[in-house]
C-alpha positions as CSV (number, residue, x, y, z in Angstrom):
1,M,-6.0,34.5,-25.5
2,S,-9.0,32.9,-23.9
3,N,-8.5,29.9,-21.6
4,K,-11.9,28.5,-22.5
5,Y,-12.1,25.2,-24.2
6,Y,-15.2,23.3,-25.4
7,I,-15.3,19.7,-26.6
8,T,-18.2,17.5,-27.6
9,T,-19.0,13.9,-28.4
10,P,-21.7,13.3,-30.9
11,I,-25.1,13.1,-29.3
12,Y,-25.8,9.4,-29.3
13,Y,-29.0,8.0,-30.9
14,V,-31.2,6.3,-28.4
15,N,-32.6,3.6,-30.6
16,D,-30.2,1.0,-29.1
17,K,-27.9,0.2,-26.2
18,P,-24.4,1.7,-26.1
19,H,-21.6,-0.3,-27.7
20,I,-17.8,-0.1,-27.9
21,G,-18.0,2.7,-30.5
22,H,-19.9,4.9,-28.1
23,A,-17.4,4.1,-25.3
24,Y,-14.4,4.8,-27.6
25,T,-15.7,8.2,-28.7
26,S,-16.6,9.2,-25.1
27,V,-13.3,8.0,-23.6
28,A,-11.2,9.7,-26.3
29,T,-13.1,12.9,-25.8
30,D,-12.7,12.6,-22.0
31,F,-9.0,12.2,-22.5
32,I,-8.7,15.4,-24.4
33,A,-11.0,17.2,-21.9
34,R,-8.9,16.1,-18.9
35,F,-5.6,16.9,-20.7
36,M,-6.7,20.4,-21.4
37,T,-7.8,20.8,-17.8
38,L,-4.3,19.7,-16.7
39,K,-3.0,22.5,-18.9
40,G,-5.1,25.0,-17.0
41,Y,-7.9,25.5,-19.5
42,D,-11.5,26.1,-18.3
43,V,-13.0,23.1,-20.1
44,R,-16.6,22.3,-20.9
45,F,-17.2,18.8,-22.0
46,Q,-20.6,17.9,-23.5
47,T,-22.2,14.6,-24.4
48,G,-25.9,13.7,-24.7
49,T,-28.6,11.9,-26.7
50,D,-30.4,12.4,-30.0
51,E,-34.0,11.5,-29.5
52,H,-36.1,12.5,-32.5
53,G,-36.9,11.0,-35.8
54,L,-38.8,8.2,-37.5
55,K,-36.7,5.4,-36.0
56,I,-37.7,6.4,-32.5
57,Q,-41.3,6.8,-33.4
58,K,-41.3,3.3,-35.0
59,A,-39.4,1.7,-32.1
60,A,-41.9,3.2,-29.6
61,E,-44.9,2.0,-31.6
62,A,-43.4,-1.5,-31.6
63,K,-43.2,-1.4,-27.8
64,K,-46.7,0.2,-27.6
65,I,-45.3,3.1,-25.6
66,E,-45.0,6.9,-26.2
67,P,-41.8,8.1,-27.9
68,I,-40.8,10.2,-24.9
69,E,-41.1,7.2,-22.6
70,L,-38.7,5.2,-24.9
71,C,-36.4,8.2,-25.0
72,N,-36.4,8.6,-21.2
73,Q,-35.5,5.0,-20.7
74,N,-32.8,4.8,-23.3
75,S,-31.3,8.2,-22.6
76,Q,-30.8,7.2,-19.0
77,I,-28.7,4.2,-20.2
78,F,-26.3,6.5,-22.0
79,R,-26.3,8.9,-19.0
80,D,-25.4,5.9,-16.8
81,L,-22.6,5.0,-19.2
82,T,-20.9,8.4,-18.5
83,V,-20.6,7.3,-14.9
84,S,-19.4,3.8,-15.8
85,L,-16.7,5.3,-18.0
86,N,-15.8,7.9,-15.4
87,L,-16.3,10.7,-17.8
88,S,-15.6,14.3,-16.7
89,N,-18.4,15.8,-18.7
90,N,-20.1,18.8,-17.2
91,D,-23.2,18.7,-19.4
92,F,-25.5,16.0,-20.8
93,I,-27.9,17.4,-23.3
94,R,-31.0,15.8,-24.7
95,T,-32.7,16.9,-27.9
96,T,-36.1,16.6,-26.1
97,E,-35.1,19.4,-23.7
98,E,-36.6,22.9,-24.1
99,R,-33.2,24.6,-24.3
100,H,-32.4,22.4,-27.3
101,I,-35.8,22.8,-29.0
102,D,-35.6,26.6,-28.5
103,G,-32.1,26.7,-30.1
104,A,-33.0,24.5,-33.0
105,S,-36.0,26.6,-33.7
106,Y,-34.0,29.7,-33.6
107,L,-31.5,28.4,-36.1
108,W,-34.4,27.4,-38.4
109,K,-35.8,30.9,-38.2
110,R,-32.5,32.5,-39.0
111,L,-32.1,30.4,-42.1
112,Y,-35.6,31.0,-43.1
113,E,-35.3,34.8,-42.7
114,R,-32.2,34.8,-44.8
115,N,-34.0,33.0,-47.6
116,Q,-31.9,29.9,-47.2
117,I,-34.9,27.6,-46.8
118,Y,-37.7,27.1,-49.4
119,L,-40.7,24.8,-49.8
120,G,-40.5,22.1,-52.5
121,E,-41.0,18.3,-53.0
122,Y,-38.5,15.6,-52.1
123,T,-38.3,12.6,-54.3
124,G,-35.5,10.2,-53.7
125,W,-33.8,7.7,-51.4
126,Y,-34.0,7.9,-47.7
127,S,-32.4,5.7,-45.1
128,I,-34.4,5.3,-41.9
129,S,-31.4,3.8,-40.0
130,D,-29.2,6.7,-40.8
131,E,-31.9,9.3,-40.8
132,T,-30.2,10.6,-44.0
133,F,-31.2,11.4,-47.6
134,Y,-28.9,9.9,-50.2
135,N,-28.1,10.6,-53.9
136,E,-28.1,7.4,-55.9
137,K,-24.4,7.8,-56.7
138,D,-23.7,7.5,-53.0
139,L,-25.5,4.1,-52.6
140,V,-24.4,0.6,-53.4
141,K,-26.5,-1.2,-56.0
142,Q,-27.5,-4.8,-55.1
143,N,-27.7,-7.8,-57.4
144,D,-31.5,-7.7,-57.3
145,G,-31.4,-4.0,-58.5
146,S,-32.2,-2.5,-55.1
147,F,-29.9,-0.1,-53.3
148,K,-28.3,0.0,-49.8
149,T,-26.1,2.5,-48.0
150,V,-22.3,1.8,-47.8
151,T,-22.8,0.4,-44.4
152,G,-25.5,-2.0,-45.6
153,G,-28.6,-0.2,-44.4
154,P,-31.8,-0.3,-46.5
155,V,-33.2,2.8,-48.2
156,E,-36.6,3.6,-49.4
157,W,-37.9,5.7,-52.2
158,I,-40.1,8.5,-50.9
159,T,-42.0,11.5,-52.3
160,E,-43.3,14.2,-50.0
161,K,-43.5,17.9,-49.5
162,S,-40.4,19.2,-47.9
163,Y,-38.5,22.3,-47.0
164,F,-35.0,22.5,-48.6
165,F,-31.9,24.2,-47.4
166,K,-29.9,25.8,-50.2
167,L,-26.8,23.7,-49.6
168,S,-25.8,24.0,-53.3
169,E,-25.1,27.7,-52.8
170,W,-22.4,27.0,-50.2
171,S,-20.0,24.7,-52.0
172,N,-17.4,27.4,-52.8
173,K,-17.6,28.8,-49.3
174,L,-17.0,25.3,-47.8
175,L,-14.1,24.7,-50.1
176,D,-12.6,28.1,-49.1
177,L,-13.1,27.1,-45.5
178,Y,-11.2,23.8,-45.9
179,S,-8.5,25.5,-47.9
180,S,-7.9,28.4,-45.6
181,N,-8.1,26.2,-42.5
182,P,-6.6,22.9,-43.3
183,N,-6.9,21.7,-39.7
184,F,-10.6,22.2,-39.6
185,I,-11.1,18.5,-40.5
186,S,-8.8,15.8,-39.2
187,P,-7.3,13.4,-39.9
188,A,-6.0,14.5,-43.3
189,S,-7.4,11.4,-45.1
190,K,-10.9,12.2,-43.9
191,R,-10.5,15.9,-44.9
192,N,-9.6,14.8,-48.4
193,E,-12.7,12.6,-48.6
194,V,-14.9,15.6,-47.6
195,I,-13.3,17.9,-50.1
196,K,-13.9,15.3,-52.9
197,F,-17.5,15.0,-51.8
198,V,-18.1,18.8,-52.0
199,E,-16.2,19.2,-55.2
200,S,-18.4,16.5,-56.8
201,G,-21.3,19.0,-56.4
202,L,-23.8,19.6,-53.6
203,N,-27.6,19.3,-54.0
204,D,-30.0,21.3,-51.9
205,L,-30.8,19.4,-48.7
206,S,-34.3,18.3,-47.6
207,V,-34.6,19.6,-44.0
208,S,-38.2,18.7,-43.1
209,R,-40.5,15.7,-43.1
210,T,-44.3,15.3,-43.0
211,S,-44.6,11.5,-42.8
212,F,-44.0,11.3,-39.1
213,K,-44.7,13.5,-36.0
214,W,-41.9,12.7,-33.5
215,G,-39.6,15.7,-33.7
216,I,-39.4,19.5,-33.5
217,K,-42.1,21.3,-35.5
218,T,-40.6,23.8,-37.8
219,P,-41.4,27.2,-36.4
220,T,-42.5,28.6,-39.8
221,D,-44.9,25.7,-40.6
222,E,-46.1,23.4,-37.9
223,S,-47.2,20.7,-40.5
224,H,-43.5,19.9,-41.0
225,I,-41.1,18.2,-38.6
226,M,-37.5,19.4,-38.7
227,Y,-35.0,17.1,-40.3
228,V,-33.3,15.2,-37.5
229,W,-29.8,16.3,-38.5
230,L,-30.7,20.0,-38.6
231,D,-32.3,19.5,-35.3
232,A,-29.5,17.4,-33.7
233,L,-26.5,19.3,-34.8
234,T,-27.6,22.4,-33.0
235,C,-27.2,20.7,-29.6
236,Y,-23.5,21.7,-29.7
237,A,-24.4,25.3,-29.7
238,N,-27.4,24.9,-27.4
239,G,-25.3,23.3,-24.6
240,I,-23.6,26.7,-24.1
241,N,-26.7,28.7,-24.9
242,Y,-25.1,30.1,-28.1
243,L,-28.3,29.9,-30.1
244,N,-30.8,32.1,-28.4
245,E,-32.7,35.2,-29.2
246,N,-30.0,37.5,-28.0
247,E,-27.1,35.6,-29.5
248,H,-25.2,35.6,-26.2
249,G,-24.5,32.5,-24.1
250,M,-21.0,31.4,-23.5
251,K,-19.5,32.6,-26.8
252,E,-15.9,32.3,-25.5
253,Y,-16.3,28.6,-25.4
254,W,-17.8,28.5,-28.9
255,N,-14.7,30.2,-30.3
256,N,-12.6,27.2,-29.2
257,V,-15.0,24.2,-29.8
258,V,-13.9,20.8,-31.0
259,H,-16.3,18.1,-32.2
260,I,-15.2,14.5,-31.9
261,V,-17.3,12.2,-34.2
262,G,-17.2,8.8,-35.8
263,K,-16.2,8.7,-39.5
264,D,-19.7,7.5,-40.5
265,I,-21.2,10.9,-39.5
266,L,-18.4,13.1,-40.7
267,R,-20.3,14.4,-43.7
268,H,-23.1,15.7,-41.5
269,H,-20.6,17.6,-39.3
270,A,-18.1,18.8,-41.8
271,V,-20.5,19.7,-44.6
272,Y,-24.0,20.3,-43.4
273,W,-23.2,21.8,-40.0
274,P,-20.7,24.5,-41.2
275,A,-23.0,25.2,-44.1
276,F,-26.0,25.8,-41.7
277,L,-23.8,28.1,-39.6
278,L,-22.4,30.0,-42.5
279,A,-25.9,30.6,-44.0
280,A,-27.2,31.7,-40.6
281,E,-24.2,34.1,-40.2
282,L,-23.0,32.4,-37.1
283,D,-19.5,31.4,-36.0
284,L,-18.0,28.0,-37.0
285,P,-16.5,25.4,-34.7
286,K,-12.7,25.3,-34.5
287,K,-12.2,21.7,-35.4
288,I,-13.9,18.4,-36.3
289,F,-12.1,15.2,-35.7
290,A,-13.3,11.8,-37.1
291,H,-12.1,8.6,-35.6
292,G,-12.4,5.1,-37.1
293,W,-14.5,2.0,-36.5
294,W,-13.8,-1.1,-34.4
295,T,-14.0,-4.7,-35.4
296,N,-14.2,-7.7,-33.1
297,E,-11.4,-10.2,-33.5
298,G,-11.0,-9.1,-37.1
299,R,-14.7,-9.3,-38.0
300,K,-17.1,-6.5,-38.7
301,I,-19.4,-5.9,-35.6
302,S,-23.1,-6.4,-36.2
303,K,-26.2,-7.6,-34.4
304,S,-26.7,-10.3,-37.0
305,L,-23.3,-11.8,-36.2
306,G,-24.0,-11.6,-32.5
307,N,-20.6,-10.0,-31.8
308,V,-21.6,-6.6,-30.5
309,I,-19.2,-5.6,-27.7
310,D,-20.8,-4.4,-24.5
311,P,-18.5,-1.9,-22.8
312,I,-20.1,-2.6,-19.4
313,E,-19.3,-6.3,-19.6
314,I,-15.7,-5.5,-20.5
315,I,-15.4,-3.1,-17.6
316,N,-16.9,-5.6,-15.1
317,N,-14.6,-8.4,-16.3
318,Y,-11.3,-6.5,-16.7
319,G,-11.6,-3.1,-15.0
320,L,-12.4,0.5,-16.1
321,D,-8.9,1.9,-16.3
322,Q,-7.7,-1.2,-18.1
323,F,-10.5,-0.8,-20.7
324,R,-9.8,2.9,-21.1
325,Y,-6.1,2.3,-21.5
326,F,-6.6,-0.4,-24.1
327,L,-9.0,1.8,-26.2
328,L,-6.6,4.7,-26.3
329,R,-3.4,2.8,-26.6
330,E,-4.2,0.0,-29.0
331,V,-5.0,2.1,-32.1
332,P,-3.8,5.5,-33.4
333,F,-6.7,7.9,-33.0
334,G,-8.4,8.3,-36.3
335,N,-7.6,4.8,-37.6
336,D,-9.8,1.7,-37.5
337,G,-9.1,-0.6,-34.6
338,D,-9.7,-4.3,-33.7
339,F,-10.9,-5.4,-30.3
340,S,-9.3,-8.6,-29.1
341,K,-9.5,-10.0,-25.6
342,N,-6.0,-11.5,-25.9
343,A,-4.7,-8.0,-26.9
344,L,-6.5,-6.4,-24.0
345,I,-5.1,-9.0,-21.6
346,N,-1.6,-8.5,-23.0
347,R,-1.8,-4.8,-22.5
348,I,-3.0,-5.2,-18.9
349,N,-0.3,-7.7,-18.0
350,S,2.6,-6.0,-19.9
351,D,2.0,-2.3,-19.8
352,L,-0.1,-1.9,-16.6
353,V,1.0,-4.7,-14.3
354,N,4.6,-5.1,-15.3
355,D,5.6,-1.6,-16.2
356,L,3.5,0.8,-14.2
357,G,2.2,-1.4,-11.4
358,N,5.5,-3.1,-10.5
359,L,7.3,0.3,-10.4
360,C,4.8,1.7,-8.0
361,Q,4.5,-1.4,-5.9
362,R,8.2,-2.1,-5.5
363,S,9.3,1.4,-4.7
364,L,6.4,2.5,-2.5
365,A,6.3,-0.8,-0.6
366,M,10.0,-0.3,0.2
367,I,9.3,3.1,1.7
368,E,6.3,1.6,3.6
369,K,8.4,-1.2,5.1
370,R,11.8,0.3,5.5
371,L,11.0,4.0,6.3
372,D,7.8,3.7,8.2
373,S,5.9,5.0,5.1
374,T,7.7,8.4,5.3
375,I,8.9,9.8,1.9
376,P,12.6,10.8,2.2
377,Q,14.2,13.9,0.8
378,I,16.0,14.3,-2.5
379,T,19.6,15.2,-1.5
380,K,21.5,14.9,-4.7
381,K,20.9,15.1,-8.4
382,G,23.6,13.5,-10.5
383,N,23.5,12.8,-14.3
384,E,20.9,10.0,-13.9
385,E,18.5,12.2,-11.9
386,I,19.0,15.2,-14.2
387,F,18.3,12.9,-17.2
388,L,14.9,11.9,-15.6
389,D,14.0,15.5,-15.0
390,K,14.8,16.5,-18.6
391,S,12.8,13.5,-19.8
392,C,9.8,14.7,-17.8
393,E,10.2,18.2,-19.3
394,E,10.5,16.8,-22.8
395,L,7.4,14.6,-22.3
396,L,5.4,17.6,-21.1
397,M,6.4,19.6,-24.2
398,K,6.2,16.9,-26.8
399,G,3.1,15.3,-25.2
400,S,1.3,18.6,-25.3
401,N,2.1,19.0,-29.0
402,L,0.9,15.5,-29.7
403,V,-2.4,16.0,-28.0
404,N,-2.9,19.3,-29.8
405,E,-2.7,17.2,-32.9
406,F,-5.0,14.5,-31.4
407,K,-2.2,11.9,-31.5
408,I,-3.4,10.3,-28.3
409,H,-1.7,7.0,-29.1
410,D,1.7,8.6,-29.5
411,Y,1.2,10.6,-26.3
412,I,0.7,7.3,-24.4
413,R,3.7,5.8,-26.1
414,L,5.9,8.6,-24.8
415,V,4.4,8.3,-21.3
416,W,5.3,4.6,-21.3
417,E,8.8,5.4,-22.6
418,Y,9.2,7.7,-19.6
419,I,7.9,5.0,-17.3
420,G,10.5,2.7,-18.8
421,K,13.2,5.2,-18.0
422,V,12.1,5.5,-14.3
423,N,12.0,1.7,-14.1
424,K,15.5,1.5,-15.5
425,Y,16.7,4.1,-13.0
426,F,15.2,2.1,-10.1
427,N,16.5,-1.3,-11.3
428,D,20.0,0.0,-12.2
429,N,20.5,1.6,-8.8
430,K,19.2,-1.5,-6.9
431,P,18.0,0.2,-3.7
432,W,17.6,-3.2,-2.1
433,E,21.4,-3.5,-2.2
434,L,22.1,0.2,-1.4
435,E,20.2,-0.1,1.9
436,K,23.0,-2.4,3.1
437,N,26.1,-0.2,2.2
438,D,25.0,3.3,1.2
439,N,22.1,4.6,3.2
440,E,22.3,8.1,1.8
441,K,22.1,7.0,-1.8
442,F,19.4,4.4,-0.8
443,L,17.2,7.2,0.5
444,N,18.0,9.5,-2.5
445,V,17.1,6.8,-5.1
446,L,13.8,6.2,-3.3
447,A,13.0,9.9,-3.1
448,V,13.8,10.5,-6.8
449,T,11.8,7.4,-7.9
450,V,8.7,8.5,-5.9
451,D,9.1,12.1,-7.3
452,Q,9.0,10.7,-10.8
453,I,6.0,8.5,-9.9
454,K,4.2,11.6,-8.9
455,N,4.8,13.0,-12.3
456,I,3.6,9.8,-13.9
457,A,0.4,9.9,-11.9
458,I,-0.3,13.3,-13.4
459,F,0.7,12.3,-17.0
460,I,-1.6,9.2,-16.9
461,H,-4.6,11.1,-15.4
462,P,-6.4,11.7,-18.8
463,I,-5.9,8.0,-19.6
464,M,-6.7,6.3,-16.3
465,P,-8.1,8.9,-13.9
466,D,-8.9,6.3,-11.1
467,A,-5.3,4.9,-11.1
468,S,-3.9,8.5,-11.2
469,I,-5.9,9.6,-8.2
470,K,-5.1,6.4,-6.3
471,I,-1.4,7.1,-6.7
472,L,-1.7,10.7,-5.7
473,Q,-3.7,9.7,-2.6
474,I,-1.0,7.2,-1.6
475,L,1.5,10.0,-2.0
476,G,-0.5,12.4,0.1
477,I,-1.2,14.8,-2.8
478,S,-4.5,16.7,-3.1
479,K,-6.5,16.5,-6.3
480,S,-6.5,20.3,-6.3
481,K,-2.8,20.0,-7.3
482,L,-3.6,18.1,-10.4
483,L,-2.1,20.5,-13.0
484,F,0.9,20.3,-15.1
485,E,2.2,23.6,-13.8
486,N,2.3,22.1,-10.3
487,M,4.6,19.2,-11.1
488,K,7.8,20.8,-10.1
489,A,6.4,22.6,-7.1
490,I,4.9,19.6,-5.3
491,N,7.4,18.6,-2.6
492,L,6.8,15.1,-1.3
493,Y,9.5,15.2,1.5
494,G,8.0,14.1,4.8
495,N,4.7,12.9,3.3
496,K,3.3,9.8,4.9
497,L,2.2,7.1,2.4
498,S,-1.2,5.7,2.8
499,R,-1.6,2.0,2.5
500,V,0.2,0.6,-0.6
501,N,-1.9,-1.8,-2.6
502,H,-1.5,-3.2,-6.1
503,L,-2.7,-0.8,-8.8
504,F,-3.6,-3.6,-11.3
505,N,-4.1,-7.3,-11.0
506,R,-2.6,-9.8,-13.5
507,V,-5.2,-11.4,-15.8
508,Q,-5.0,-15.0,-16.8
509,S,-5.6,-15.6,-20.5
């Protein structure tokens, strides 16, 4: 079995600034990437930007600059976001890069050579905001007789020469794929939506445009620009050089690739993308997971309402790890979620300050003050200590299963139950009293507590990497030891604590 693991965010469209949806997708993907790394996998984590299409061309024209200049400016904002969110990605791909253009062109040629693409004329509805062609049945009719997308975006009726992909020929193959591999699309509710869409009948898909010039020229006809979604989706393969003339690249990663996407672009990833690959006789991704949308204080987020949530502002005001924890903890992954500053503050003060922060502060400060910062040795393990060890083992097993099922929210819940058990052990044994009458047990309780905090630091790493590393540094543990398999082997006896400071600060509501 290969230890390669490949996970991707969508490539974010550079027509606007990043918002909470971008941050959520990226942080969730980062969580999975870090967790798999802790399990010992060789992980590739890719994100990036989608930079072609009519929207970009029009936005550049409005600013009286060249499209590539606009793309360079806006792509950098998204690249900066990867730093602000402390993402562990080892690739950032842009659709304006040569490696991507080469790969997209190669996929087009494979489809063309296999008679999967033909020239025709497109007449129908097109959404500039979504860069998507729509059947009328998939649109919402307005009172004035016009149509809009389900998200409220305008559509226009267009007629132009276009190359078509024979999507209609792949309905049965797609349904067979979903049936034989029920985990290909998650969660189950979204899988069912995709199946219903395909069962309703697929039309051939327009995959080129002639009405604008900002994009990849089709390699078989330079008068046409490649449809932005045929162009963009290939970035996942191009990041590992899978689509090239020799069909080599890092294929081991492709055999274990997971795409994390928002539910609004699930159809493109779960229908169009596998159809392209099947038609090109190329391997499919392992899994596609669609998460939900966020609202702001119960209201739909939109520019017109002026309630778009800036992730950088939240990070600056409340802290990065605090923001990451809230995003991952507040809502089950796959469901819609609501952002509330009060909910964020409650999570910080309750879960982070009271539960985790106080546990670390009280126990480590006691070692710092009473034992000259030297971690004592575990000398005895009774029922209480054995219970904690078993709880750790159980968390590792159950937590791994939950993450394999993308139940991030439940994983964090189990981690906090474990933190609660360690807190209870510390409070029940009252080391501040043991110091006066039972020095041996006093030392043992502190040693056991710190050993469990070491485990906690590793468990929380995918959630809050900064806090995790801070705890490990205080304990004198190298980042190179940051693997689940090292948990038991790490011996803290005799380590000198570095200066103990509060992990999290209480926030006033």
